[in-house]
N, C-alpha and C positions, 0 to 999 in steps of 0.2 A: 504493500500500500504506500502510495506517495506521501512523503512527509508534508503535513499541513504548514502553510506559511505562518509566521508569528502573527498573533492576533493584535491588531491595534487596540489601544485602551478604549473602553466604552465610557459612556457618561458616568458609569457607576464604579469604575475601578479605583477611584480615590478612597472610597470606604470599603469596597469589596463586599463580599457576602460573609466575611469572617466576624471577628469580635469575640467577646467572652462566650464560653459555652453556656447555652441557655436551654431550658427545658420547655415543656408545653406552656403556651401563652406568652412565650418570650421572657420567662421568669429567670432571674439570675439564679445560678445554682451554687455559687460560692458564697463569699462574704458580702456581696453587694446587697444593699437594702433599698427598697422602694420608698420614696418619700411622697407625701401628699402633693408636693409641688409638681413632681413628675406627672402625676395624674391630671392635675389641673391644667397642664399645658397641652395635653394631647390634641384637643380639638382645635387649637389655634393653628390653622394651616395657612400662613401667609404664602401667596403665590409669587410674590415679587421679591427677588434677592433673598431667597430662602436657602438655608443649608440645614441639613439634618444632623443633629448631634445625638449619638446613642447615649441615652440616660441609663440608669441602672435597670430600667424595665424595658429598654429598647423601643420606647414609643414616643418620647417627648420631642417636640419641635423647638428649635431655637432660631429665631430670626436674626439675620445679620443686618437687616435693614430697618427703617422706621416702621413702627406698627400703626395700623389704622386706629385712630382715637376711639372709634366706636366698636372696636373688635370685641371687647369683652362686655359690651352692654347687651342685656337681654331684650329682644324685641317684644312687641306687645303680644305676639302669638306664641312666644316661647321657642321659636325655631332658630335662634342665634347660636353662636359658638359658646362653648363652655366658659363660664366666668372664671377669672383668675382668683375670685374670692373663695373658691372651693379649697378649704384647708383641712377638712375633716380627716383625721388619721385613719378612720375606719375604711377609707377608700382603698387602702393598701390591701384590705382583705379580698378585694376583687381578684388579686393575683396570688393569694395565699395558697399554701400547700393544701389546706383543708378544703375539700369540696363544700362542706357545710358553710365555711366562712364566705366562700364565693357566693353561694346561693343566698345567704343572708343579706349580702350587699345588694344583689340584684333584686331581691324581694323588697328591701327597704326603699329602693328608688321607685319601683313600680307601684307600690302600695301607698305612697304619699297622697294626701288629700288633693294637692295640686302637684302634678308630676312635672319635674324639671326636665324638659325635653333635651337640653344639651347633655345632661347626665345619662339619659337613656341612650343617646347616640354614642356617647363615649364608651359605655359598657358594651353596647351591641357590637361595636367594632372588634371587641376582644373575644367575642363568642358567648352566646347566651345559653345558660343552663336550659335543658329541655323543658322543665316544668314552667319556665317563665317566657319561653320563646314566643308563644302565641300572643301574650299581652304586649310584649315589646314590639312585635311586628305590627300588631293592630294600631299601636300608637305611631310608630315610624311611618307606616303606610297611610296614616291620617284617617283610619277608620274610626278610631276613638280619640276624643279630645284629651287635653291634659287635666281637666277637672274630673276627678273620679266620681264625684257625686252625680254627674250627668250620665255616667256609663249605662245604667239600666235603661234609661229613656232612649239614649242614642242607639243602643243595641236593638231595642224593640222597634224603633223607627226604621232602622236599616233593614231589619228582617221583614217588616211590613212592606217596605219599598221593593224589596226583591220579590216578595210574594205577588205583588201587583204585576211586575214584569213577567213572572212565570204564567200568570193567568192571561196576560195579554198575548204572550207568545207560547202557547202550549205545544209541547213537542208532538203531541198526538195529532195536531193539525198540519204538521209539516208536509204531509202527503198531498195536501190540497194546493200547495204553492210550489211550482217547479223549482224555483231558486232555493227556497227553504229546504225542499226535499233533497237537493244536491248537497247543500251544506251539511245536513244531518247525515247523509250517506258518508261523507268524508270524515265527519266526527266519529261515526260508528266504526270506521275502519281502525281508528287509533285507540279507542277506549279500552278494548281488551288487552292491548299491549302496553298500557301506561304503567310506569313504575313496576316492571315485572319482577324486580328483586324483592318486592314487599308483598306479603300476603294481605296487606291492609285493604286494598281496593277489591281484591277477589274474595275477601271474607264474606260469608253469609251469616256471621255471628252464630254458627252452629246449626243453622236451619236453612236448608237449600230452597225451602218454599218462599223465602223472602227474595225480592228482586223481580225481574221480569225477563221475558224472552224477546229477542229482536231477530229479524231476518237479515242476515249479512251474507251477501254473495251467494244466495240460494241456500245457506245453512242457518239453522236456528242456533243462536248464541245466547246463553244466559248471562245477564248482567246483575251484579250484586247491587244492593241499595246504594252503596257509595259510588259505584260505577254509574248508576243512573243519575245520581246527584251531579257527578262530574259532567255527564252528558248534558244535563239541563243548564248548568252554568255556561258551558261553551255555546250551546244553541242560543240561549237568551242573549249572550254577549254578541254573537254574530248577527242576530236579528236587530239588535239595537245599534250595531256598528256595521252596516252593510258595506261601507267603503273598505273595511278591512276584510270582512268575511272570516272564513276559517282557514288558517294556515297550519300545516303540520308542525307540531312543536308546541303550539298553544296548550295542548293537553298536558304536557309535562310541566309547564309553568303553573297552570291551575292546580295540578295534583300536588306539587310541592308546597303550594300555599295551603291547600285543603288539609293536608296531613297534620301540621302542627296545631291547627285551630281545633281539632277534635280533642286536644288535651285541655282546652279552656272552657268548653261548652258542655253544660249538662243537657241542654236541648239538642237532640241528635240532628235536628234540621238546621241549626244555626251555623255550623261550619260551612255549609253550602252557601249561605248568604254572605258570610265573611270572605270566602274565597272569591265570590263574584265581585264584590265591591273592591277588594284589594287588588284583584286582577285588573279591574277598570283603572284604578289609580296607577298601577304599574305601567299599563299600556299608554297612558298619557305621555310617558317618557320614552317608551320603546316602540311605539306604534310604527315608526318609520321603517323599522327592520322587517315588519310583517306586511307592509302595504306594497304590493307589487306595482301599483300604478306609479309609485315614486322611485322605482329602481333606476330610471334613466334621468331623473331630475338631479340637478346639480346640488350637492350638499345634503341629499336625503337618500333613503333607500339602502338596500344591501350593497350596491356598487360603491356608494360613498363610504359606507362603514368599512368595507374591505380595504379601500384605498387609504383611509385614515389610519387603519391598523398597520398597514405596511409602512406608512410614513413614520409612525410612532416607533415601530421596531427598528427602522433605519436610523432614527435619531438616537434610540437607546443603545444599540449595538451595531455599528456599521459592518463589522466583520461577519456577524451572524446573518444579518440581512443579505450581504453579498453572497454568502455561502448558499442560502436558500434560493436566492435569485438565480445563481449559476446552475443549481440543480433543477430549476424549474418548478420548485415547490411553491405553489400559489396559496394564499390564505384561504381561498374557497375550499381547499382540500381539508382544512381542519378548523380554522378560526371562525368560519361562518357558523358552525355548530356551537363552538365555545361561546361566542358572543350572543347569538340570538336566543340560545336556550339557557343562558346563565350557568354554563358549565354543568348542567343537570345530567348530561350523558357521560361525563368524564370521570365522575367519582361516585362512591357509594353515598346513599341518602344522607347519613349523618354529616359527611364532609360537605355535601352540597348545601345543606342547611347552615353549616358553619360559614361557608363562603357568602351565603345570602345575608347572614347577620352583618357581615362587613359591608356588603353592597347597600343594604337598606339603611346603614348608619348615616348615609349621605344621599338620601333619596333625590334631592334636587339635582344632584350631579351624578345620578346612577349610571347614565350612559358613559361618562368618563370613568367611573369606578370599574365598570366592566372591562373597559380597555386596559386599565392598570393591572387588573388580575390576569387578563389574557396575555399581556406583554410579559408579566412576571412568570407566568406558566412557561412561556417560550424561552426567556433568557435564563431561567434557572436550569434549563437543559442544554445550555450552549456548549459545554464541554463534550457532552454525549453526542450532540448533533454534528459537531465539527468534523468528526471522523466517519460519519455515516453517508451512505449512498442515497439516491432518490427514494428507492423502495424502503430502505431502513428508516429514513426520516418520516415518510408517510405512515409507516406502521407505528412508529413511536408516538407521533402526534395524534393519530386517530385512536390509538389505544394507550392513553396517557399512563406513564409508569406508576403503578400503585404504590411504590415505595416512597414517592415524593410526598413529604408532609405538607398538608394543606395549610397549616399555620405558618410554615416557612414561606409558602407562596404569598400569603397575605402580608407577612412582614416585609418581603421584598416589594410587593405592590405599594405598601404604605410608606416605607422608609426610603426606597430608592427610585421606584418608577414615578410615583406621584410628585415628589419634589423636582424631578428632572423634566417631567412632561406636564406642565401646568394645565389646569382646566381651560385657561384662556387659549393656550396653544392648541388644545384639542378642538375647541370651538372654531378657532381660526382655520384650522386645516379642513374642517367640514365645509367651510364657506369658500375656500380657495383651492381648487383642484391643482392649480399650477404650483402652489406651495408644497403640496404632497409630492408632486413629481420632482421638484427641486430637492426635497429631502432625500428621496430615494436615489436620485442621480448622484447626489453628494456622497451618500453611503457607499455606492459602488466605487466611486473614485477613492474614497478614504480606505476602502478595503484592499485596494491594489496599489496604494502609494508606497514608495520606498520608505523604510524605517526612519531615515534621517528627517523626513518631513512630518511624520505622524504626530509627534508631540505638538508642533505648532498648528497643525491642521485641527486637531481635536480642541486645542485651546481656543482657536479662533471660532470654531463651530459652537463650543459651549458658550462663549461670550455672546455670539449672535442670538442663541436660543434664549438667553436671559432677558433680551430686550422685549419691549412690548410687542404683542402679537401683530399689531398693524404694520410693524416694521419687518416682519419675518420675510415676506417676499423680497423686499429690497435687499435684505441681508443675504438671503440665499442666492440671489442673482449676483451679488457682489462676490460671494464665496466661490460661485461657479467660475467667474472670470479670473479670480485669484488662483484657483486650482489649475486652470488651463495654462496659466503662465508658468506655474511651478513644475508641472508634470510634462 
């Protein structure tokens, strides 16, 4: 096998993936101690002139630039960053060795009379205990408000609202409308194979008489009550959103929402309503990836998503991008599924839910958060991929290595990818196709540049990427001209 050329440094090489040995949740294992101040700084994520400094818990941000004066002020709806006033020492219990201490911390936050949303987001990013995940997700996805006293009325109201939709679009009447009938046919194809690793949806609660039979491709298929609930959620959503319709993969998103909510509800019908409303909330941020009509529109659709992902990989690690580009490995072969399905097909259910804890901790920027996790999943495999052929790379990325720790992926996404690829940069790339192309072209040149020039090239590229997004195109054009002169 031919020896691989030395890899030029990526944007992350200054800090690397190393550091003190850490256990689950990024916890120090030696004599390091977690301070309350470390926790209070986690949600302060300045996007301009920001560097990441590994604190004792591996999660604190330290800004090297001026802070926004309003950064720590809580907004009227409670959806601002965590206040630096948080000094309670019991927050360290969130990362304590004792599972009970962790659970007590999560319980204390979610059971307050008025829930502090920034703290919910802070803890969610670290991984939510199973018994509290449904409550945290309901708040993060804005199904439930921060005032707990209103929860019973809100839950009853949301349940009634969903019941009205079900009555307005009964599944039984789909056969009377050709378009609805086709939507239901496609949904029915996917329901039996949803979350196959779990007995959860196929369970009949010990009684096979529960559920109903449907006719699928000429065969009678029995659906459990939970499968029928999943079917109703998808059908009602599609009837309410005809512009989107049903796209394969929606079933997996709804199913992974439905599953945790069953731990919160005593009424067996409520998880269905919660899954419907939270899926609606999620699709307001992700609908572009499922709308085929937008695929050819600039800045929207699957085409734009794949283009931006390539540009982000090119920016994060030029050598890795050039290697994949040279092999002909396109993101459609692997990243399309990662991003559109929220990694739900790449990991076991507990690990998927852990990733979703992190993604939902910043719902307003969830599209960017998915990119960060996807880029982290790729770059964390860079040494393995560097020596692989086309077929080997495809197999690795389509069957993601199970030995890779999900918490390690999340730490890379939060501490290395996110600071290097700001939210503003992601949004700018979505709006400017030429900037994506410039980033990819630059990566190819960087990956083939003589070693003597690499340091200065990387240094100049990093400096350009720290500038305001509106200057990105001008900077990339300048860099292209500079590269041509040097090479």
